[in-house]
N, C-alpha and C positions, 0 to 999 in steps of 0.2 A: 688541576688536579684528575686523577685518572677515577672513573668508577668503578668500584668491584662489589662483589658481591660478601653479605657479613657474614661469618664463619657462625654457621649452627652448632650446639653444644649437647651434645646428646646425653642427656640426663641419666638414665635409666635402660632406657632400647631407644630402637628407630622412632617409637612412638609417643618417647616425651622428649623434644629438645627445648632447648633455649637459644635465644638471640639477642645481645644487646647492642645498642648504637650506642658509641663514647664519644666523648669528646676530644680535641685534642690534647685535653691534660689528664687522657685517660678515664676521665668522670663521666657513672652511666646516666646518658640523655633519655635515653627509651628501652622497656626492657619488656620483650614477649617470650610468648612458649606457647609450643602446639603442644595438643594431646589428641590421641586418634588414638580408639577403642577406648569401652567402658570402664576397663579396668585404669588406665590413665587418668580417664576424664576425674572419676571417682577418686584417685591420690591427687590432681592436683584441685579440686573442689576442697576436699580436706585440709591441705596446708594452705591452703588460701583463709580458710576459716580460721585456724589458727594462726592466722601470721606468719607461718613461716616461710611465705613466699608473697613476693608482692611485683606483681604485675603494671606495667601499662595497658598489653591487652595482649588478652587469651585467645588464641584459635581451636576451637575444639570442634569435631568429628568424630561420629560413632563411628564410621567404619576404619577400621585397622588398616593401617597405613594409609588415614584420609580419603578422603572421595577418588583417587586415582585408582583406588582398587575397590572401590563402591563395588553396589548388585546392581545398579544401572549403567556400568560400561561394557563397553561394547565387546564383544568374544572372537576369541583369534579363531576361524571354523575350520583355517588351511592345517591345523596340528591332529592328524587322526593315527590312532593305533593300527595293526593288522587285522581286529579284526573292527574297522571301522568308528570306532570309539572315539570322541574328540581327545585330546591330549593338550595340558595346559599347564608350560611350566610358570605360574603365577609369581615368582620370585623375578625371573626374566622378565616377563611384560610389566612390570610393577619398574625394573630398573630400567626398562627403556620409556616406561612414560615419565618417570621423573627424569631421565636426558633431556624426554622433548619441553617439559617443562619449565626445567630453567635453562633449556636454550638460547639464547640469544639471537642467535640468526634466525628463530620461526616470528613468522610475521607475526605481529600483535594489530588485530583489526577493531576499529570499534563496532559494534554492533548492526550500526545502522547502515552499514559497509554492506552487509551480509542482503541478498536480495530477497531471501527469505523474511527477513525482518519486516522489510516492506508490504511485502502477504500480510503479514501477519498483522500489521500496523492498519491497512487497510480491514482485514476481518473484522478487527476492534470499534473498527471508527475514528480510531485515533488512539494514543497512548494514556492519555488524560479525557477517559471516556466512563460511564458507570459501568459500560460491559467490562472495557480494562480491567476497572477498580477489582470488579467483582472475577476476572478471571485469574489474573498478574498477584495479587495483594490477598495478607491472611488478616486475620484481628488474634491477639492477644486472650486468653482466654484462662480465668483465674482458676487453678488448679490446688489453690494449699486448700490443706483441710478442714472443714469447716466441724462445730459442736455435734457432737453425739453421728459424725458420718464416717464410715467405715474407710480404710482408706485403700488407692488404689496404688497401680505401678505406675502413672503418672505422678503421684504424690512423694515422692521417693525423695528422699532429705540423705546427702551424699555427706 
């Protein structure tokens, strides 16, 4: 059996896609969706609530084009115009990132193989210490609206 990637099906745009794992008989075993950007997130949540879509797993990212195009990504400083201002062809950068992300030749390493990881582990005193828990983990905070409380943006119901 040769392993090959499952085809992504574009639903409305590149930021809303589906993928299904099917058995040899064509029966859907697992059904996944990718929803990037707020509009697509709203649409998928609304459709799931209306029971128009059923998925086993949904990947949701607020950044358009997923986090490959997010604000925390490295910027390409090499491209400048005649005035010295940075020029970025975001579509080309995103295309290159997508190609690297799906490239089977790109080395996949376990984080423990990164020398910086051992420095962080040393600074934390280990990954299962109170300091590690404080720095690396977060907690759930209930944002549901309480009686007689004005709604906030965190309480939005799609």
